[in-house]
C-alpha positions as CSV (number, residue, x, y, z in Angstrom):
1,X,138.6,51.8,129.2
2,X,135.1,52.2,129.1
3,X,133.6,55.4,127.5
4,X,131.4,55.6,130.7
5,X,134.7,55.7,133.0
6,X,135.4,59.0,131.3
7,X,138.3,60.3,133.4
8,X,136.8,63.8,133.1
9,X,133.8,63.0,135.1
10,X,135.0,63.1,138.8
11,X,133.8,59.7,140.7
12,X,131.6,59.7,142.3
13,X,129.4,62.1,139.8
14,X,128.5,65.2,141.6
15,X,125.5,66.4,139.2
16,X,123.0,65.1,137.4
17,X,124.3,65.3,133.8
18,X,127.6,63.4,134.9
19,X,125.5,61.0,136.9
20,X,123.6,59.9,133.5
21,X,127.0,59.9,131.5
22,X,128.4,57.6,134.3
23,X,125.4,54.8,133.4
24,X,126.2,54.5,130.1
25,X,127.5,50.9,129.2
26,X,127.0,46.9,129.3
27,X,125.8,46.0,132.8
28,X,125.6,42.4,134.2
29,X,123.1,42.3,136.8
30,X,121.9,40.1,139.6
31,X,118.0,41.2,140.1
32,X,116.2,40.5,143.0
33,X,112.4,40.8,143.8
34,X,110.6,40.5,146.9
35,X,106.4,40.4,147.0
36,X,105.5,42.3,150.2
37,X,101.8,41.8,149.6
38,X,100.6,39.2,147.6
39,X,103.7,36.2,147.8
40,X,102.0,33.7,145.9
41,X,101.9,36.0,142.6
42,X,105.7,35.6,142.3
43,X,105.2,31.6,143.0
44,X,102.6,31.8,139.9
45,X,105.2,33.5,137.7
46,X,108.5,31.5,138.7
47,X,107.3,28.0,139.9
48,X,109.0,29.0,143.2
49,X,110.0,25.8,145.8
50,X,107.5,26.1,148.8
51,X,108.4,28.7,150.9
52,X,110.2,30.8,148.4
53,X,107.1,32.2,147.0
54,X,108.0,35.8,148.4
55,X,111.3,36.3,146.5
56,X,112.7,35.7,143.1
57,X,116.3,36.3,141.9
58,X,117.7,36.3,138.1
59,X,121.0,37.1,136.1
60,X,120.4,39.7,133.5
61,X,122.3,41.8,130.8
62,X,121.2,45.6,130.9
63,X,122.6,48.0,128.0
64,X,122.2,52.0,128.6
65,X,123.3,54.7,126.6
66,X,123.3,58.2,127.4
67,X,121.0,60.5,125.6
68,X,122.6,63.9,124.8
69,X,120.3,66.9,126.2
70,X,117.9,68.4,123.4
71,X,118.5,72.1,124.9
72,X,120.8,73.9,126.6
73,X,120.5,73.4,130.4
74,X,119.2,70.1,130.6
75,X,120.7,67.0,131.8
76,X,119.8,64.5,128.9
77,X,118.5,61.2,129.4
78,X,118.8,57.4,129.1
79,X,117.8,54.7,127.1
80,X,117.8,51.5,128.6
81,X,116.5,48.1,128.6
82,X,117.9,44.2,128.3
83,X,120.7,43.5,125.9
84,X,118.9,42.8,122.7
85,X,115.6,43.7,123.5
86,X,113.0,46.8,123.8
87,X,114.6,49.9,125.1
88,X,113.1,52.7,127.2
89,X,114.1,56.1,127.2
90,X,113.9,58.2,130.4
91,X,114.2,61.9,129.4
92,X,115.2,64.4,132.6
93,X,114.4,68.1,132.6
94,X,116.3,70.7,134.6
95,X,113.1,71.4,136.9
96,X,113.3,67.9,138.4
97,X,110.6,66.0,136.5
98,X,111.3,63.2,133.8
99,X,109.5,60.8,131.9
100,X,109.3,57.4,130.4
101,X,106.9,56.6,127.6
102,X,103.6,58.2,129.2
103,X,104.8,58.1,132.5
104,X,106.0,61.5,134.5
105,X,108.1,61.4,137.2
106,X,110.2,63.6,139.9
107,X,114.0,62.8,140.0
108,X,116.5,64.5,142.8
109,X,120.3,63.9,142.9
110,X,121.3,63.5,146.4
111,X,124.2,64.9,148.1
112,X,125.7,61.8,148.8
113,X,125.9,60.8,144.8
114,X,122.6,59.0,144.5
115,X,119.8,59.6,142.1
116,X,116.3,59.1,143.6
117,X,113.5,58.4,140.9
118,X,109.6,58.7,141.9
119,X,107.1,58.0,139.6
120,X,103.0,57.1,140.2
121,X,101.8,54.9,137.8
122,X,98.6,52.3,137.9
123,X,97.7,53.0,141.1
124,X,101.0,52.8,142.7
125,X,104.1,54.8,143.9
126,X,107.4,53.5,142.6
127,X,110.5,55.3,144.4
128,X,114.0,54.1,143.0
129,X,117.4,54.7,144.2
130,X,120.4,54.4,142.1
131,X,124.2,54.8,143.2
132,X,127.5,53.7,142.5
133,X,130.0,52.2,144.9
134,X,132.8,51.9,142.7
135,X,133.4,53.4,139.3
136,X,131.9,50.1,137.6
137,X,129.5,49.0,140.5
138,X,126.1,50.3,140.6
139,X,123.6,49.6,142.7
140,X,119.6,50.1,142.4
141,X,116.6,49.6,144.8
142,X,113.1,50.2,144.5
143,X,109.8,49.9,146.8
144,X,106.6,49.9,145.3
145,X,103.8,51.2,147.5
146,X,100.1,50.7,146.7
147,X,97.4,53.7,146.7
148,X,96.9,53.1,150.5
149,X,100.4,53.2,151.1
150,X,101.5,49.8,151.9
151,X,104.3,48.1,150.3
152,X,103.3,46.0,147.7
153,X,107.2,44.9,146.2
154,X,110.8,45.7,146.4
155,X,113.8,45.3,144.0
156,X,117.4,45.0,144.7
157,X,120.0,45.1,141.7
158,X,123.6,45.2,141.8
159,X,125.4,45.6,138.5
160,X,128.8,45.1,137.5
161,X,129.5,47.2,134.3
162,X,131.4,45.3,131.4
163,X,134.7,46.8,130.6
164,X,136.7,45.9,127.4
165,X,140.7,45.3,127.7
166,X,142.2,47.9,125.4
């Protein structure tokens, strides 16, 4: 059993610290991105066939590590990124704020067991929601809106935790 499927944490997690702990692990994902403002931007990046310029999908592997809180009463954080690649750290604070590098955002843990992250950067607001449907199946969706409120792009990931047979 994976360390992140600790039986001491109720499923679904009921509070932010347990949710973050539950995220730890190695994940295999299918990531889809949808261009909502300029579909040709994705075509230039991906050499998409005619008619598919608005959408890209790719498989990926994500490594997520739980970071213990640096002070009592804080929820902790996550270090995450592509397996073997550059990791980014998200540090969560009990006042509903978080930071990822120089970017600052807000988080909210919803009664349905999902975590919502909102961050404003580079003239856009990105709203991401993460939730578990099963202990080893995590879903993520995000929408980036331009400063005028128009949608720029959307992203959806379904991620399956790798578990070891022990």
